[in-house]
C-alpha positions in Angstrom: 0.0 0.0 0.0 0.9 3.6 -0.2 1.5 3.9 3.6 3.8 0.8 3.5 5.8 2.3 0.7 6.1 5.6 2.5 7.2 4.0 5.7 9.8 1.9 3.8 11.0 5.1 2.1 11.4 6.8 5.5 13.2 3.7 7.0 15.8 3.4 4.2 18.0 6.4 5.3 18.0 5.0 8.8 18.9 1.5 7.8 21.7 2.9 5.5 23.1 5.1 8.2 23.0 2.1 10.7 24.7 -0.1 8.2 27.3 2.5 7.5 28.1 2.9 11.2 28.3 -0.9 11.7 30.7 -1.2 8.7 32.7 1.8 9.7 35.8 -0.2 10.9 35.9 -2.1 7.6 35.4 1.0 5.6 38.3 2.6 7.4 40.8 0.2 5.8 41.0 1.9 2.4 41.4 5.2 4.1 44.3 3.9 6.2 46.0 2.1 3.2 45.7 5.0 0.7 46.3 7.7 3.4 49.4 6.0 4.6 50.8 5.5 1.1 50.1 9.0 -0.2 51.0 10.5 3.2 54.4 8.9 3.0 53.9 6.9 6.2 54.6 3.5 4.6 55.3 2.0 1.1 52.7 0.0 -0.8 54.4 -3.2 0.2 54.3 -2.2 3.9 50.6 -1.1 3.3 49.7 -4.7 2.6 51.1 -5.8 6.0 49.3 -3.0 7.7 46.0 -4.0 6.0 46.4 -7.7 7.0 47.1 -6.8 10.6 44.2 -4.3 10.7 41.8 -6.9 9.2 42.9 -9.5 11.8 42.4 -7.1 14.6 39.0 -5.9 13.4 37.8 -9.4 12.4 38.7 -11.0 15.8 38.1 -8.2 18.3 35.6 -5.8 16.7 33.3 -8.0 14.5 34.3 -11.3 16.2 33.8 -13.2 12.8 37.3 -14.7 12.9 38.0 -17.3 15.5 41.4 -18.7 16.5 40.6 -22.0 14.9 40.0 -20.2 11.6 43.4 -18.7 11.4 45.1 -21.9 10.2 42.7 -22.2 7.3 43.1 -18.5 6.5 46.9 -18.8 6.6 46.8 -21.9 4.5 44.8 -20.1 1.7 47.1 -17.2 1.8 50.2 -19.4 1.4 48.6 -21.2 -1.6 47.6 -18.0 -3.3 51.0 -16.4 -2.6 52.8 -19.5 -3.9 50.9 -19.5 -7.2 51.5 -15.8 -7.8 55.2 -16.0 -6.8 55.7 -18.9 -9.1 54.3 -16.9 -12.0 56.5 -13.9 -11.1 59.5 -16.2 -10.9 58.9 -17.7 -14.3 58.2 -14.2 -15.8 61.5 -13.0 -14.3 63.3 -15.8 -15.8 61.8 -15.2 -19.2 62.7 -11.5 -18.9 66.3 -12.4 -17.9 66.6 -14.7 -21.0 65.2 -12.0 -23.3 67.5 -9.3 -21.8 70.6 -11.6 -22.1 69.6 -12.1 -25.8 69.8 -8.3 -26.2 66.2 -8.0 -27.5 65.3 -4.8 -25.5 68.5 -3.1 -26.4 68.2 -4.0 -30.0 64.6 -2.5 -30.1 65.9 0.7 -28.4 68.7 1.2 -30.9 66.2 0.5 -33.8 63.9 3.1 -32.4 66.7 5.6 -32.1 67.9 5.0 -35.7 64.6 4.8 -37.6 62.3 7.3 -35.9 63.4 10.8 -36.7 60.7 13.1 -35.2 59.4 13.5 -31.7 55.8 12.4 -32.6 56.9 9.3 -34.3 59.5 8.5 -31.6 56.9 8.7 -28.9 54.5 6.6 -30.9 57.2 3.9 -31.6 58.3 4.0 -27.9 54.6 3.4 -26.9 54.2 0.5 -29.4 57.4 -1.1 -28.3 56.9 -0.7 -24.6 53.3 -2.1 -25.0 54.7 -5.3 -26.5 57.8 -5.5 -24.2 55.5 -5.0 -21.1 53.6 -8.2 -22.0 56.8 -10.3 -21.6 59.3 -8.4 -19.4 58.9 -7.4 -15.8 58.5 -3.6 -15.3 61.6 -2.8 -13.3 63.9 -4.9 -15.6 62.5 -3.1 -18.7 63.1 0.3 -17.2 66.7 -0.6 -16.1 67.5 -1.9 -19.6 65.6 0.6 -21.8 65.6 3.9 -19.9 69.4 4.5 -20.3 69.0 3.9 -24.1 65.8 5.8 -24.8 66.1 8.7 -22.3 68.9 10.5 -24.1 67.2 10.1 -27.5 64.0 11.7 -25.9 66.0 14.6 -24.7 67.6 15.0 -28.1 64.1 15.3 -29.6 63.3 18.0 -27.0 61.1 15.8 -24.8 61.1 16.6 -21.1 62.7 13.7 -19.2 60.0 13.8 -16.6 57.3 13.6 -19.3 59.2 10.7 -20.9 59.5 8.9 -17.6 55.7 9.2 -17.1 55.2 7.6 -20.6 57.4 4.8 -19.7 55.9 4.1 -16.3 52.3 4.2 -17.5 53.0 2.1 -20.6 54.9 -0.6 -18.6 52.2 -0.6 -15.8 49.8 -1.5 -18.6 51.9 -4.6 -19.2 50.9 -5.9 -15.7 47.3 -6.4 -17.0 48.0 -7.8 -20.4 48.7 -11.4 -21.1 50.7 -13.7 -21.2 52.7 -12.5 -18.2 50.3 -9.9 -16.7 51.1 -10.4 -13.0 48.2 -8.5 -11.7 45.8 -10.6 -13.9 47.1 -13.9 -12.4 46.9 -12.4 -8.8 43.3 -11.3 -9.3 42.3 -14.6 -10.9 43.9 -16.5 -8.1 42.1 -14.6 -5.4 38.8 -14.6 -7.3 39.3 -18.3 -8.1 38.5 -17.9 -11.8 40.4 -18.9 -14.9 42.4 -16.3 -16.9 40.4 -16.9 -20.1 37.1 -15.7 -18.3 38.6 -12.3 -17.5 40.2 -11.5 -20.8 37.0 -10.5 -22.6 36.0 -8.2 -19.8 39.5 -6.7 -19.6 39.5 -5.1 -23.1 37.4 -1.9 -22.3 39.8 -1.2 -19.4 42.8 -1.7 -21.6 41.4 0.6 -24.1 40.7 3.3 -21.5 44.3 3.1 -20.3 45.6 3.3 -23.9 43.4 6.4 -24.4 44.8 8.0 -21.2 48.4 7.0 -22.4 47.9 8.8 -25.7 46.7 11.9 -23.8 49.8 11.7 -21.5 52.1 11.2 -24.5 50.8 14.0 -26.8 49.3 16.5 -24.3 52.1 16.8 -21.7 50.6 19.9 -20.2 
């Protein structure tokens, strides 16, 4: 009836407010993590430890949903998930080492330096090369190998070093969500317990958005 609908409409804000207050401790976790990282209190790696410790305290003492006998099962799942992800990272690192030893990134860098003669074409070539390289080589390794080769060329073309550094970082970060060695993909699939092939189709719009942002960063440095 109309009266029931009205009473339900009046009760919704109260229920929402009550649920928000009850979930306040859980909702505080992203604030602590992001605030700590951007505030310089701890690194992203340290933030993960802080998040685990905070979740343990809140789950056991505040919400009382985690019992002592549950800790073994929780730790066991964490070890299995971490082992799978670290195994993938280790193999990706080995593959990157072999490619680097073969001189592939260095050859690509010198080819870009010799063939692309204008700033616009140089940046486009760098983006294309880093997109492919990021699929196979771990981000830090690619930066260590390619930055000393490409940065002087970028400066020669009049490209600001900070601008070029941003282009490299964003481009290689994209490689963390592109197969076959997208570390973030494997981590997400392991936690969500789904196969990689199920996520690929849904990933395409996000990759396109990042590529669009990358083009803006590349050609509209202001």
